[in-house]
C-alpha positions as a printed Julia matrix, in Angstrom:
70×3 Matrix{Float64}:
   0.0    0.0    0.0
   1.22   3.5   -0.72
   0.08   6.95   0.23
  -0.93   9.06  -2.75
  -0.63  12.81  -2.39
  -2.08  15.04  -5.11
   0.26  17.52  -6.73
  -0.19  21.11  -5.59
   0.71  24.07  -7.71
   3.61  26.05  -6.29
   2.16  29.47  -7.05
   2.81  30.96  -3.61
  -0.89  31.14  -2.73
  -1.9   30.78   0.92
  -3.54  27.34   1.17
  -4.38  27.0    4.84
  -7.34  24.83   5.77
 -10.63  26.64   6.4
 -11.34  27.36  10.06
 -14.51  27.21  12.07
 -15.86  30.46  13.46
 -15.3   31.31  17.11
 -18.04  30.37  19.56
 -20.72  33.01  19.95
 -21.1   34.96  23.18
 -24.85  34.38  23.56
 -26.04  30.89  22.67
 -29.67  30.19  23.55
 -32.69  28.09  22.58
 -30.71  25.14  21.26
 -31.18  22.63  24.08
 -33.14  20.23  21.86
 -30.55  20.23  19.1
 -27.74  19.82  21.63
 -29.51  16.79  23.16
 -29.91  15.21  19.71
 -26.19  15.63  19.02
 -25.32  14.24  22.46
 -27.57  11.24  21.89
 -26.08  10.54  18.47
 -22.51  10.85  19.78
 -23.29   8.39  22.58
 -24.95   5.8   20.35
 -23.07   2.54  19.72
 -21.31   2.73  16.35
 -21.3   -1.02  15.55
 -18.06  -0.57  13.6
 -19.53   1.92  11.14
 -18.67   5.62  11.05
 -21.43   8.05  11.95
 -22.08  11.51  10.6
 -24.45  14.09  12.03
 -25.56  16.68   9.49
 -26.41  20.07  10.97
 -28.28  22.09   8.38
 -30.47  25.16   8.09
 -30.93  28.43   6.26
 -28.18  31.03   6.17
 -27.68  32.9    9.45
 -29.69  30.34  11.45
 -26.75  29.43  13.68
 -25.83  26.01  12.31
 -22.09  26.72  12.54
 -22.54  28.21  16.01
 -24.38  25.05  17.09
 -21.61  22.79  15.77
 -18.86  24.88  17.37
 -20.69  25.18  20.69
 -21.44  21.46  20.81
 -17.88  20.45  19.89
């Protein structure tokens, strides 16, 4: 087995990984969503990876929820 690494252009561009936003100062009314994420994280995986998709309209706080929960 070998590790394959894609070629990257050496054009001097800044290619840092995207970062999550900082946690918000006031985080309210998300107890239900937090409980769902807690329950999913605590569920037995049975050898299979799990993914929790947090979705919603723009500016609904989906990133804030993910950052706060993490």
